C-alpha positions as CSV (number, residue, x, y, z in Angstrom):
1,M,-62.9,43.0,190.2
2,A,-65.7,41.6,187.6
3,N,-67.8,43.9,189.1
4,N,-65.3,47.2,188.2
5,Q,-65.2,45.6,184.4
6,A,-68.9,45.4,184.0
7,T,-68.7,49.1,185.2
8,I,-66.1,50.1,182.6
9,E,-67.8,48.2,179.8
10,K,-71.3,49.8,180.8
11,L,-69.1,53.5,180.5
12,N,-67.8,52.6,177.1
13,S,-71.4,51.5,176.0
14,M,-72.5,54.9,176.6
15,N,-69.8,56.7,175.1
16,L,-68.0,57.7,178.3
17,K,-64.6,56.5,177.2
18,G,-62.6,59.3,179.1
19,M,-64.7,58.2,182.8
20,A,-63.8,54.3,181.6
21,R,-59.9,55.1,181.0
22,A,-59.8,57.1,184.2
23,L,-61.6,54.2,186.3
24,K,-59.3,51.7,184.9
25,S,-56.3,53.8,185.5
26,A,-57.6,54.5,189.1
27,I,-58.3,50.5,189.8
28,E,-54.8,49.5,188.6
29,T,-53.0,52.4,190.4
30,G,-54.8,51.8,193.3
31,I,-55.7,55.7,193.6
32,S,-57.1,56.5,197.0
33,L,-59.5,59.5,197.0
34,A,-62.9,60.4,198.8
35,A,-66.1,60.0,197.1
36,D,-66.5,63.4,195.6
37,E,-63.3,63.6,194.9
38,F,-62.9,60.7,192.6
39,V,-66.3,61.7,190.6
40,A,-64.9,64.9,190.0
41,H,-61.5,63.2,188.9
42,L,-64.3,60.7,186.6
43,V,-65.8,64.0,185.3
44,D,-62.8,66.0,184.8
45,T,-61.4,63.2,182.6
46,E,-64.3,62.7,180.5
47,W,-64.6,66.4,180.2
48,D,-61.0,66.7,178.9
49,D,-61.2,63.5,176.4
50,R,-64.5,65.0,175.0
51,Y,-62.7,68.2,174.5
52,N,-59.8,66.5,173.2
53,R,-61.8,64.5,170.9
54,R,-63.5,67.4,169.5
55,L,-60.3,69.6,168.7
56,E,-59.0,66.5,166.9
57,R,-62.3,66.3,164.9
58,L,-62.1,70.4,164.2
59,I,-58.4,70.0,163.1
60,K,-59.3,67.1,161.0
61,E,-62.6,68.7,159.5
62,A,-60.3,72.0,158.8
63,K,-58.5,70.2,156.0
64,F,-55.1,72.4,156.8
65,R,-52.8,72.1,154.0
66,Y,-49.8,72.1,156.7
67,R,-49.7,71.0,160.3
68,A,-48.0,73.6,162.0
69,S,-47.4,74.8,166.3
70,I,-45.8,77.5,167.9
71,E,-43.0,74.8,169.2
72,E,-41.8,73.9,165.3
73,I,-41.3,77.7,164.8
74,D,-37.5,78.0,163.5
75,F,-36.2,81.3,165.7
76,A,-33.0,81.6,163.6
77,I,-31.4,84.9,163.4
78,S,-31.9,84.8,159.7
79,R,-35.3,85.0,159.5
80,N,-35.6,88.1,162.1
81,L,-38.5,86.8,164.3
82,D,-38.5,87.9,168.0
83,K,-39.2,84.4,169.7
84,N,-40.4,86.7,172.9
85,M,-43.3,88.5,170.9
86,I,-44.8,85.3,169.4
87,L,-44.8,83.5,172.9
88,R,-46.6,86.4,174.0
89,F,-48.9,86.5,171.3
90,S,-49.3,82.6,171.5
91,D,-50.9,83.0,174.9
92,C,-53.9,84.3,172.9
93,R,-54.1,87.5,175.6
94,W,-54.6,89.7,172.7
95,I,-58.0,88.0,171.9
96,K,-59.3,88.8,175.6
97,D,-57.8,92.1,175.4
98,K,-59.8,92.8,172.4
99,K,-56.8,94.0,170.3
100,N,-56.0,92.7,166.8
101,I,-52.5,91.9,165.1
102,I,-51.3,92.7,162.3
103,I,-48.7,90.7,160.3
104,T,-47.0,92.3,157.2
105,G,-44.0,91.0,155.1
106,P,-43.5,88.3,152.8
107,T,-44.8,84.8,153.4
108,G,-42.6,82.5,154.6
109,V,-39.2,84.6,155.3
110,G,-40.1,86.0,158.9
111,Y,-41.4,89.3,159.6
112,D,-41.2,92.7,158.9
113,K,-43.3,94.4,161.4
114,Y,-46.2,93.2,164.2
115,L,-48.7,95.5,165.3
116,V,-50.6,95.6,167.9
117,M,-53.7,97.8,168.3
C-alpha cells in the first residue's frame, strides 16, 4: 500500500495528475486488467485530463461574455428554431465537409434562414 501511495505521489510531482487519479481509482475499485491494458488506461486518462485542462484554460482565456452550450438552447415555438438542424450543426460535420453556415436575422430572436453552402 505504501508503494502505491509513493507511486501516486511521484505521478503528482511529475504533473501526471490524470494518471495519478486513474491509478488511485484502480486501486480503490480493485480493477484487474492486463499490464498493457492498464498502461493504456493510464495513458488515456492522462490524455483526457490534459485535453480537458487545456480546453478549460482556453475557455477562461477567451473571456467569453456569456457561457452557453447547445444543451441550453430554448427551442420554444416562438423562437422559430429547428432543433434537428441545430443538432446537425452541433456535430461540426460541416467543418469536415468544408462547408459554410450563414446565419441571418436579429440577434437573440431565433433565425430567419440557415444556408449551408
